[in-house]
DRENDREN-47107 format. One record per residue: residue in one letter; residue number from 0; x, y, z of N, C-alpha, C, O in turn. Coordinates in Angstrom, 3 decimals. Each point is the difference from the previous one (the first is absolute). Layout:
% DRENDREN-47107
ROKE   type   seq        n.u        n.v        n.w       ca.u       ca.v       ca.w        c.u        c.v        c.w        o.u        o.v        o.w
ROKE      A   NUM          X          Y          Z          X          Y          Z          X          Y          Z          X          Y          Z
...
//
This chain:
% DRENDREN-47107
ROKE   type   seq        n.u        n.v        n.w       ca.u       ca.v       ca.w        c.u        c.v        c.w        o.u        o.v        o.w
ROKE      M     0    -97.173     21.949     58.194     -0.244     -1.185     -0.800     -0.424     -1.181      0.873     -0.965     -0.699     -0.310
ROKE      K     1      1.687      0.489      1.388     -0.364     -1.100      0.903     -1.392      0.231      0.568     -0.770     -0.940      0.196
ROKE      L     2      0.457      2.217      0.068     -1.324      0.370      0.512     -1.079     -0.395     -1.006     -1.039     -0.543      0.375
ROKE      L     3      1.290      0.816     -1.641     -0.960     -0.340     -1.059     -0.247     -1.506     -0.041     -1.148     -0.442     -0.056
ROKE      I     4      2.219     -0.343      0.083     -0.120     -1.463     -0.038     -0.796     -0.492      1.210     -0.887     -0.842     -0.136
ROKE      K     5      1.209      1.369      1.317     -0.721     -0.395      1.222     -1.478      0.345     -0.091     -0.859     -0.805      0.357
ROKE      L     6      0.573      2.005     -0.838     -1.377      0.476     -0.118     -0.800     -0.867     -0.973     -1.119     -0.418      0.297
ROKE      L     7      1.709      0.157     -1.456     -0.661     -0.839     -1.004     -0.229     -1.403      0.550     -1.061     -0.589     -0.208
ROKE      N     8      2.059      0.057      0.911     -0.088     -1.335      0.574     -1.102     -0.064      1.060     -0.808     -0.929      0.022
ROKE      R     9      0.793      1.930      0.851     -0.995      0.027      1.070     -1.420      0.074     -0.559     -0.928     -0.600      0.542
ROKE      K    10      0.778      1.349     -1.635     -1.333      0.162     -0.596     -0.297     -1.080     -1.044     -1.051      0.013     -0.640
ROKE      K    11      1.995     -0.945      0.477     -0.140     -1.105     -0.965     -0.241      0.525     -1.427     -0.852     -0.503     -0.733
ROKE      I    12      1.615      1.507      0.377     -0.118      0.618     -1.321      1.127     -0.495     -0.900      1.171      0.005      0.379
ROKE      K    13     -1.551     -0.431     -1.575      0.972     -0.426     -1.008      0.141      1.117     -1.036     -0.977      0.655     -0.363
ROKE      I    14      2.209     -0.454     -0.104      0.220      1.021     -1.016      0.676     -0.588     -1.234      0.702     -1.009      0.062
ROKE      S    15     -0.944      1.685     -1.191      0.648     -0.344     -1.259      0.398      1.290     -0.702     -0.620      1.044      0.200
ROKE      V    16      1.651     -1.127     -1.015      0.477      1.185     -0.709      0.241     -0.304     -1.479      0.378     -1.109     -0.375
ROKE      A    17     -0.611      2.132     -0.452      0.352     -0.048     -1.424      0.851      1.239     -0.254     -0.481      1.129      0.097
ROKE      E    18      1.736     -1.353     -0.418      0.939      1.108     -0.154      0.487      0.125     -1.434      0.167     -0.984     -0.721
ROKE      S    19      0.052      2.237      0.338      0.633      0.251     -1.279      1.319      0.725      0.230      1.048     -0.645      0.005
ROKE      C    20     -1.062      1.956      0.186      1.250      0.771      0.073      0.862     -0.315      1.219      1.183      0.340      0.010
ROKE      T    21     -1.736     -0.973      1.006      0.799     -0.361      1.176      0.628     -1.382     -0.140      0.834     -0.378      0.823
ROKE      G    22     -1.207     -0.367     -1.824      0.664     -1.254     -0.335      0.117     -1.028      1.115      0.952     -0.781      0.018
ROKE      G    23     -1.891      0.767      0.901      0.019     -0.996      1.070      0.539      0.522      1.329      0.081     -0.751      0.971
ROKE      L    24      0.285      2.024     -0.919      0.545      0.565      1.243     -1.011     -0.010      1.142      0.372     -0.210      1.155
ROKE      L    25     -1.644      0.435     -1.467     -1.023     -0.022      1.059     -0.136     -1.411      0.562     -0.007     -0.193      1.215
ROKE      A    26     -0.100     -0.783     -2.098     -0.090     -1.397      0.445      1.241     -0.382      0.801     -0.104     -0.686      1.017
ROKE      S    27      1.267      1.123     -1.468      1.247     -0.287      0.692      0.030      0.643      1.386      0.429     -0.626      0.970
ROKE      A    28     -0.882      1.870     -0.881     -0.022      0.701      1.284     -0.897     -0.734      0.999      0.350     -0.144      1.171
ROKE      I    29     -1.489     -0.310     -1.638     -0.953     -0.697      0.873      0.542     -1.363      0.409     -0.027     -0.364      1.176
ROKE      T    30      0.517     -0.380     -2.154      0.436     -1.373      0.289      1.351     -0.059      0.714      0.425     -1.075      0.423
ROKE      S    31      0.245      2.203     -0.285      1.266      0.014      0.745     -0.235     -0.057      1.513      0.939     -0.188      0.774
ROKE      I    32     -2.187      0.352     -0.366     -0.343     -0.014      1.426     -0.499     -1.391      0.398     -0.840     -0.592     -0.677
ROKE      S    33      1.370      0.093      1.776     -0.427     -1.298      0.516     -1.494      0.054      0.333     -0.474      0.956      0.616
ROKE      G    34     -0.251     -1.980     -1.025     -1.447     -0.042      0.242     -0.808      0.406     -1.216     -1.225     -0.116     -0.005
ROKE      A    35      1.913      0.596     -1.033     -0.696      0.451     -1.209     -0.761     -1.133     -0.687     -0.995      0.242     -0.683
ROKE      S    36      1.463     -1.474      0.866     -0.656     -1.133     -0.674     -1.459     -0.170      0.450     -0.806     -0.597     -0.714
ROKE      K    37      0.478      1.119      1.888     -1.380     -0.108      0.491     -0.933      1.008     -0.662     -1.214     -0.199     -0.024
ROKE      I    38      1.784      1.294     -0.519     -0.855      1.061     -0.542      0.200      0.264     -1.491     -0.881      0.559     -0.653
ROKE      F    39      2.031     -0.956      0.110      0.294      0.288     -1.410     -0.465     -1.143     -0.878      0.436     -1.140      0.158
ROKE      N    40     -1.329      1.460     -1.088     -0.601     -1.026     -0.832      0.683     -0.132     -1.357      0.372     -1.101     -0.408
ROKE      L    41     -0.209      2.225     -0.291      0.427     -0.071     -1.396      0.671      1.297     -0.408     -0.452      1.084      0.370
ROKE      G    42      1.526     -1.192     -1.130      0.654      1.176     -0.567      0.260     -0.219     -1.471      0.635     -0.979     -0.390
ROKE      L    43     -1.124      1.890     -0.422      0.206     -0.082     -1.447      0.790      1.219     -0.458     -0.269      1.123      0.427
ROKE      I    44      1.234     -1.351     -1.288      0.703      1.119     -0.625     -0.453      0.021     -1.453      0.484     -0.767     -0.832
ROKE      T    45     -1.414      1.654      0.549     -0.532      0.122     -1.356      0.618      1.253     -0.611     -0.642      1.042     -0.127
ROKE      Y    46      1.891     -1.180     -0.240      0.804      1.135     -0.453     -0.383      0.447     -1.413     -0.106      1.196     -0.270
ROKE      S    47     -0.097     -2.143     -0.610     -0.340      0.343     -1.386     -1.514      0.161     -0.163     -0.788     -0.514      0.793
ROKE      N    48      0.415      1.234     -1.831     -1.430      0.138     -0.317     -0.599     -1.372     -0.284     -1.139     -0.285      0.372
ROKE      Q    49      1.931     -0.567     -1.043     -0.449     -1.353     -0.330     -0.350     -0.779      1.271     -1.009     -0.703      0.040
ROKE      A    50      1.832      0.828      0.982     -0.263     -0.693      1.268     -1.258      0.547      0.672     -0.786     -0.757      0.570
ROKE      K    51      0.604      2.069     -0.640     -1.205      0.610      0.575     -1.248     -0.551     -0.698     -1.013     -0.287      0.638
ROKE      I    52      1.113      0.150     -1.953     -1.138     -0.490     -0.799     -0.220     -1.502      0.216     -1.120     -0.435      0.267
ROKE      K    53      2.193     -0.351     -0.382     -0.125     -1.469      0.078     -0.240     -0.522      1.418     -0.858     -0.857      0.208
ROKE      I    54      1.610      1.370      0.762     -0.083     -0.548      1.362     -1.083      0.694      0.830     -0.803     -0.656      0.664
ROKE      L    55      0.794      1.988     -0.713     -0.980      0.739      0.812     -1.308      0.278     -0.741     -0.941      0.557      0.565
ROKE      K    56      0.898     -0.954     -1.833     -1.219      0.180     -0.800     -0.422      1.463     -0.107     -1.190      0.313     -0.045
ROKE      V    57      2.192      0.588      0.006     -0.311      1.407     -0.259     -0.389      0.088     -1.468      0.731     -0.471     -0.871
ROKE      N    58     -1.866      1.066      0.603     -0.479      0.123     -1.375      1.006      0.829     -0.816      0.371      1.104      0.397
ROKE      K    59      0.059     -1.650     -1.532      1.011      0.708     -0.803     -0.487      1.368     -0.461      0.815      0.874     -0.297
ROKE      K    60     -2.134     -0.675      0.231     -0.560      1.306     -0.382      0.319      1.061      1.063      0.186      1.173     -0.324
ROKE      I    61     -0.125     -1.595      1.589      0.353      0.927      1.092      1.432      0.491     -0.187      0.277      1.195      0.107
ROKE      I    62      0.624     -2.128     -0.386      1.411      0.360     -0.180      0.176      0.854     -1.248      0.772      0.958     -0.003
ROKE      K    63     -1.499     -1.314     -1.064      0.101      0.752     -1.252     -0.524      1.433      0.172      0.609      0.950     -0.493
ROKE      K    64     -1.728     -0.803      1.188     -0.640      1.314      0.154      0.666      0.871      1.067      0.233      1.188     -0.223
ROKE      Y    65      0.075     -1.781      1.386      0.499      0.781      1.137      1.480     -0.218      0.304      0.633      0.841      0.637
ROKE      G    66     -0.082     -1.965     -1.088      1.390     -0.341      0.292      0.093     -0.883      1.230     -0.938     -0.083      0.793
ROKE      A    67      2.082     -0.577     -0.642      0.206     -0.895      1.148      0.150      0.799      1.289     -0.326     -0.491      1.081
ROKE      V    68      0.816      1.712     -1.194      0.135      0.865      1.167     -1.192      0.957     -0.010      0.069      1.117     -0.513
ROKE      S    69     -1.164     -1.601      1.102     -1.242      0.776      0.043     -0.856     -0.517      1.148      0.141     -1.147      0.424
ROKE      P    70     -1.031      2.003      0.076     -0.898     -0.484      1.060     -0.880     -1.149     -0.499     -0.343     -0.903      0.763
ROKE      E    71     -0.013      0.945     -2.028     -0.853     -1.042     -0.574      0.693     -1.361     -0.004     -0.606     -1.016      0.341
ROKE      C    72      1.884      1.008     -0.730      0.762     -1.255     -0.015      0.232     -0.491      1.430     -0.132     -1.192      0.280
ROKE      C    73      0.476      2.106      0.617      0.237     -0.354      1.400     -1.258     -0.624      0.611      0.076     -0.974      0.748
ROKE      Y    74     -1.227      1.551     -1.079     -1.297     -0.507      0.483     -0.232     -1.423     -0.510     -0.345     -0.897      0.769
ROKE      A    75      0.540      0.703     -2.081     -0.200     -1.331     -0.590      0.970     -1.019      0.604     -0.371     -1.148      0.244
ROKE      M    76      1.611      1.572     -0.006      1.003     -0.893      0.592     -0.430     -0.481      1.378      0.033     -1.199      0.277
ROKE      V    77     -0.438      2.129      0.594     -0.347     -0.380      1.374     -1.322     -0.767      0.049     -0.153     -0.934      0.787
ROKE      N    78     -0.788      1.329     -1.621     -1.300     -0.677     -0.023      0.138     -1.440     -0.487     -0.587     -0.917      0.575
ROKE      N    79      1.359      0.729     -1.629      0.178     -1.346     -0.546      0.911     -0.859      0.878     -0.180     -1.215      0.081
ROKE      L    80      1.154      1.844      0.573      0.845     -0.724      0.954     -0.863     -0.597      1.108      0.216     -1.138      0.417
ROKE      S    81     -1.181      1.901      0.051     -0.854     -0.487      1.097     -0.795     -1.240     -0.418     -0.276     -0.872      0.825
ROKE      K    82     -0.089      0.798     -2.098     -0.726     -1.178     -0.505      0.917     -1.216     -0.059     -0.424     -1.123      0.273
ROKE      I    83      1.679      1.357     -0.631      0.984     -1.088     -0.097      0.430     -0.473      1.384      0.052     -1.202      0.260
ROKE      S    84      0.254      2.143      0.626      0.639     -0.328      1.279     -0.960     -0.383      1.115      0.346     -0.786      0.882
ROKE      K    85     -1.542      1.338     -0.920     -0.996     -0.194      1.073      0.513      0.515      1.352     -0.498     -0.412      1.048
ROKE      A    86      1.490      1.310     -1.069      0.527      0.588      1.238     -0.976      1.065      0.509     -0.832      0.505     -0.753
ROKE      N    87      0.947     -0.172      2.047     -0.870      1.021      0.595      0.378      1.401     -0.471     -0.863      0.844     -0.238
ROKE      I    88      2.175     -0.611      0.108      0.481      1.295     -0.482      0.954     -0.253     -1.171      0.900     -0.837      0.076
ROKE      N    89     -1.123      1.582     -1.152      0.829     -0.119     -1.194      0.596      1.362     -0.327     -0.635      1.035      0.200
ROKE      V    90      1.864     -1.050     -0.706      0.693      1.240     -0.337      0.556     -0.105     -1.419      0.583     -1.017     -0.376
ROKE      S    91     -0.769      2.080     -0.403      0.619      0.054     -1.331      0.855      1.253     -0.093     -0.327      1.041      0.569
ROKE      I    92      1.424     -1.165     -1.297      0.923      1.126     -0.193      0.365      0.092     -1.477      0.394     -0.994     -0.611
ROKE      T    93     -0.528      2.189      0.040      0.448      0.256     -1.357      0.538      1.419     -0.059     -0.591      0.915      0.574
ROKE      G    94      1.706     -0.730     -1.264      0.583      1.338     -0.039      1.223      0.076     -0.895      0.350     -0.947     -0.703
ROKE      I    95      0.286      2.108      0.754      1.198      0.238     -0.796      1.151      0.264      0.958      0.093      1.073      0.596
ROKE      A    96      0.782     -2.062     -0.454      1.104      0.097      0.956      1.215      0.731     -0.577      0.891      0.407      0.747
ROKE      G    97     -0.852     -0.240     -2.060      1.079      0.758     -0.620      1.311     -0.765     -0.099      0.013     -1.214      0.200
ROKE      P    98      1.059      1.872     -0.495      0.095      1.445     -0.208     -0.548      0.457     -1.348     -0.174      1.198     -0.223
ROKE      R    99     -0.098     -2.134     -0.671     -0.603      0.354     -1.293     -1.426     -0.527     -0.036     -0.436     -0.706      0.909
ROKE      G   100     -0.278      1.053     -1.959     -1.340     -0.534     -0.208     -1.106      0.968      0.349     -1.170     -0.266     -0.275
ROKE      G   101      1.521      1.374      0.873     -1.017      0.980      0.362     -0.360      0.909     -1.167      0.764      0.144     -0.954
ROKE      T   102     -1.944      0.468      1.048     -0.453      0.990     -0.983     -0.502      1.220      0.778      0.002      0.010      1.231
ROKE      K   103     -0.429      1.009     -1.965     -0.531      1.197      0.669     -1.237     -0.353      0.817     -0.154      0.458      1.132
ROKE      N   104     -0.718     -1.266     -1.704     -1.241     -0.389      0.681      0.210     -1.091      1.048     -0.733     -0.079      0.985
ROKE      K   105      1.736     -0.753     -1.209      0.306     -1.095      0.937      1.492      0.027      0.300      0.776     -0.747     -0.595
ROKE      P   106     -0.381      1.621      1.527      1.428      0.142      0.291      0.577     -1.156      0.812     -0.730     -0.767      0.627
ROKE      V   107      2.044      0.662     -0.653      0.700     -0.959      0.860     -0.407      0.320      1.441     -0.012      1.160      0.411
ROKE      G   108     -0.318     -2.200      0.342     -0.425      0.188      1.392     -1.501     -0.091      0.187     -0.486     -0.008      1.131
ROKE      L   109     -0.266     -0.063     -2.248     -1.456     -0.160      0.095     -0.315     -1.457      0.324      0.414     -0.909     -0.720
ROKE      V   110     -1.148      0.697      1.804     -0.323     -1.352      0.441     -1.447     -0.051      0.474     -0.488      0.921      0.656
ROKE      Y   111     -0.186     -2.010     -1.000     -1.347     -0.271      0.512      0.057     -1.252      0.869      0.581     -1.015     -0.384
ROKE      I   112     -1.189      1.108      1.550     -0.090     -1.150      0.903     -1.477     -0.243      0.276     -0.707      0.872      0.503
ROKE      G   113      0.258     -2.075     -0.843     -1.389     -0.378      0.243     -0.093     -0.921      1.205      0.820     -0.901      0.176
ROKE      V   114     -1.831      1.141      0.649     -0.243     -0.863      1.157     -1.460     -0.424     -0.039     -0.903      0.834     -0.064
ROKE      K   115      0.689     -2.131      0.102     -1.371     -0.523      0.042     -0.187     -0.785      1.289      0.718     -0.962      0.272
ROKE      K   116     -1.690      1.387      0.508     -0.367     -0.719      1.224     -1.492     -0.220     -0.068     -0.777      0.955     -0.029
ROKE      G   117      0.370     -2.232      0.003     -1.414     -0.313     -0.194     -0.411      0.489     -1.372      0.668     -0.300     -0.990
ROKE      A   118     -1.764      1.054      0.915     -0.473      0.513     -1.283      0.556      1.392     -0.297     -0.198      0.532     -1.092
ROKE      K   119      0.893      0.056      2.064      0.481      1.381     -0.136      1.370      0.052     -0.672      0.944     -0.665      0.427
ROKE      I   120     -0.856      1.467     -1.483      1.271      0.198     -0.698      0.382      1.473      0.079     -0.800      0.892     -0.281
ROKE      E   121      2.050     -0.669      0.674      0.529      1.358      0.088      1.242      0.072     -0.884      0.918     -0.808      0.140
ROKE      I   122     -0.896      1.780     -1.052      1.172      0.209     -0.854      0.695      1.274      0.468     -0.612      1.066      0.061
ROKE      N   123      1.886     -1.188      0.266      0.786      1.121      0.510      1.044      0.400     -1.027      0.713     -0.845     -0.542
ROKE      K   124     -0.630      2.154      0.279      0.976      0.514     -0.957      1.123      0.702      0.761     -0.250      0.796      0.904
ROKE      F   125      1.477     -1.101     -1.279      1.159      0.636      0.614      0.928      0.502     -1.092      0.109     -0.602     -1.068
ROKE      L   126      0.554      1.708      1.349      1.013      0.514     -0.909      1.262      0.224      0.825      0.137      1.003      0.699
ROKE      F   127      0.776     -1.957     -0.797      1.240      0.073      0.755      0.988      0.886     -0.754      0.199     -0.160     -1.204
ROKE      K   128      0.405      1.078      1.914      0.873      1.006     -0.625      1.370     -0.545     -0.401      0.630      0.514     -0.924
ROKE      S   129     -0.179     -1.534      1.606      1.322     -0.552     -0.297      0.039     -0.505     -1.446     -1.002     -0.486     -0.525
ROKE      K   130      2.144      0.605     -0.094      0.154     -0.532     -1.356      0.789     -1.311      0.033      0.282     -0.596     -1.039
ROKE      K   131      0.064      0.165      2.244      0.746     -1.260      0.136     -0.971     -1.164      0.082     -0.916      0.002      0.823
ROKE      R   132      1.114     -0.971     -1.658     -0.860     -1.179     -0.086     -0.198     -0.678      1.357     -1.130     -0.259      0.412
ROKE      S   133      2.240     -0.025      0.277     -0.097     -0.716      1.273     -0.745      0.829      1.050     -0.727     -0.558      0.822
ROKE      S   134      0.900      1.869     -0.841     -0.705      0.869      0.961     -1.504     -0.027     -0.248     -0.790     -0.054      0.942
ROKE      I   135      0.404      0.090     -2.201     -1.425     -0.041     -0.359     -0.592     -1.345      0.410     -1.101     -0.054      0.549
ROKE      Q   136      1.823     -1.024     -0.814     -0.494     -1.327      0.364     -0.146     -0.137      1.517     -1.012     -0.507      0.485
ROKE      K   137      2.017      0.956      0.260     -0.062     -0.094      1.469     -1.114      0.871      0.572     -0.712     -0.418      0.913
ROKE      A   138      0.562      1.618     -1.445     -1.057      0.905      0.470     -1.381     -0.596     -0.289     -0.923      0.149      0.800
ROKE      T   139      0.787     -0.815     -1.930     -1.261     -0.649     -0.369     -0.332     -1.118      0.979     -1.140     -0.114      0.450
ROKE      V   140      2.123     -0.704     -0.120     -0.201     -1.103      0.947     -0.410      0.558      1.370     -0.899     -0.534      0.648
ROKE      K   141      1.559      1.602     -0.219     -0.319      0.625      1.287     -1.453      0.490      0.020     -0.721     -0.217      0.974
ROKE      K   142      0.303      0.875     -2.049     -1.392      0.479     -0.105     -0.972     -1.176      0.005     -1.033      0.043      0.667
ROKE      A   143      1.370     -1.089     -1.413     -0.877     -1.178     -0.081     -0.157     -0.642      1.377     -1.101     -0.407      0.371
ROKE      L   144      2.189      0.313      0.385     -0.055     -0.585      1.350     -0.867      0.868      0.926     -0.766     -0.522      0.810
ROKE      N   145      0.893      1.839     -0.937     -0.845      0.907      0.790     -1.478     -0.158     -0.363     -0.863      0.015      0.878
ROKE      L   146      0.574     -0.166     -2.169     -1.380     -0.202     -0.439     -0.537     -1.334      0.515     -1.165     -0.098      0.383
ROKE      L   147      2.009     -0.915     -0.374     -0.377     -1.313      0.536     -0.309      0.092      1.487     -0.983     -0.568      0.476
ROKE      L   148      1.818      1.279      0.243     -0.205      0.188      1.437     -1.325      0.711      0.255     -0.760     -0.383      0.889
ROKE      R   149      0.495      1.419     -1.676     -1.264      0.739      0.138     -1.218     -0.885     -0.319     -1.028      0.081      0.672
ROKE      A   150      1.160     -0.916     -1.695     -1.107     -0.876     -0.399     -0.263     -1.090      1.038     -1.113     -0.514      0.109
ROKE      T   151      2.151      0.173      0.649     -0.098     -1.063      1.000     -0.736      0.459      1.253     -0.674     -0.789      0.663
ROKE      K   152      0.810      2.069     -0.350     -0.579      0.524      1.246     -1.503      0.145     -0.066     -0.622      0.427      0.973
//
């Protein structure tokens, strides 16, 4: 984590995050490190569909057609976050942390993490096997930090 902050700082890269199922854990993990104020721009917790629509301007048709936990929603979240934040790297997270709320097609542990750097957007799909909410949230944050590190290099 300290390495990530140093790397972002050295490269003068600002980051922003839009989180749903992690409820601010990614922003908290980043801002818990001294020096984060130089690289961390904005953190939004858009937990409800309403927040995704109103704050991140995710088209309600996307949520209606694909659901909030979908690559399409994750893409819209990260793309629109980048317009709001003007950060160099933007991250969006949407998923099902459980222990309830999963379906056959979208089980507990399904998470999408979007990373936008410049014009390039990458949507990553993960299926965490744990059924414990906190384990899924922590594993998601760990993956997001690894994706951030990769995007920084």
